[in-house]
C-alpha positions in Angstrom: -12.5 -5.7 9.6 -10.5 -8.9 9.6 -7.2 -8.5 7.7 -4.1 -10.7 7.3 -0.9 -8.6 6.7 1.9 -10.5 5.0 5.4 -9.2 4.4 7.1 -11.0 1.5 10.4 -11.0 -0.4 10.9 -9.9 -4.0 10.4 -13.4 -5.5 7.0 -13.9 -3.9 6.0 -10.3 -4.6 6.9 -10.8 -8.3 5.0 -14.1 -8.5 1.9 -12.6 -6.9 2.0 -9.4 -9.1 2.5 -11.5 -12.2 -0.3 -13.9 -11.4 -2.9 -11.4 -10.3 -2.0 -8.2 -12.1 -0.1 -9.6 -15.1 2.9 -7.4 -14.2 6.4 -9.1 -14.3 7.9 -7.3 -11.3 7.3 -7.0 -7.5 5.2 -4.1 -6.3 5.1 -2.5 -2.9 1.6 -3.5 -1.8 -1.2 -5.8 -3.1 -4.7 -6.1 -1.6 -6.9 -9.1 -1.9 -10.5 -8.5 -0.6 -12.7 -11.5 0.1 -16.0 -11.5 1.8 -17.4 -8.6 3.7 -14.8 -6.6 5.6 -12.1 -9.3 5.1 -9.0 -9.5 3.1 -5.2 -9.8 2.8 -2.7 -7.1 2.4 0.7 -8.2 1.0 3.7 -5.9 1.5 6.9 -6.5 -0.4 9.7 -5.5 1.9 12.6 -5.1 -0.6 10.4 -2.8 -2.8 9.2 -0.7 0.2 12.7 -0.4 1.6 14.1 0.7 -1.8 11.3 3.3 -2.2 11.7 4.7 1.3 15.5 5.2 0.7 14.9 6.7 -2.8 12.2 9.1 -1.5 14.1 10.0 1.7 11.3 8.7 3.9 11.5 6.8 7.2 10.8 3.1 6.6 8.1 3.1 9.3 6.3 6.0 7.7 6.4 4.4 4.3 5.1 1.1 5.8 2.3 3.0 7.6 1.3 4.6 4.3 1.3 1.4 2.3 -0.6 -0.6 5.0 -3.2 2.1 5.1 -3.3 2.2 1.3 -3.9 -1.5 1.2 -6.6 -1.3 3.8 -8.4 1.4 1.9 -8.4 -0.9 -1.2 -10.0 -3.6 0.9 -12.7 -1.0 1.8 -13.3 -0.3 -1.9 -11.2 2.7 -2.6 -9.5 2.9 -5.9 -7.2 5.3 -7.7 -7.5 4.5 -11.4 -9.3 7.7 -12.2 -8.0 11.1 -11.2 -11.0 12.0 -9.0 -10.8 8.6 -7.2 -7.0 9.1 -6.7 -7.5 12.5 -5.2 -10.2 11.3 -2.8 -8.1 8.4 -1.7 -4.9 10.5 -1.2 -6.8 13.1 0.9 -8.1 10.3 3.1 -4.6 8.8 3.4 -3.1 12.2 4.3 -5.8 12.8 7.0 -5.6 9.3 8.6 -1.8 9.2 8.6 -1.7 12.7 10.2 -3.9 11.3 13.0 -1.3 8.6 13.5 1.5 11.1 13.7 2.9 10.6 10.1 3.5 13.4 7.6 2.0 13.7 4.1 3.3 10.7 2.1 3.0 12.6 -1.2 5.5 15.3 -0.3 9.2 15.1 0.0 10.4 16.7 3.3 
């Protein structure tokens, strides 16, 4: 898999989210697949840092989760439907545990 990871500020995150998702605010992660096994993952640092603080998570752990989340989107995983979301969450939990990170869906 060939992936470009970009970390952007709030203004660029807002522009990208508005343009591609029609949402007027920056979001934590956006994924842009192109071609087979290729894509971009864009991470918005101010949003990620704010979420980590609010959720009492280590910044590195939150970044690890969101990078993985973005990569799974590039691989075709979605979470629009409950069953899809549960499948994706289980995979995220398992893969993050292998990397030494806790469950991102629990507050510790």
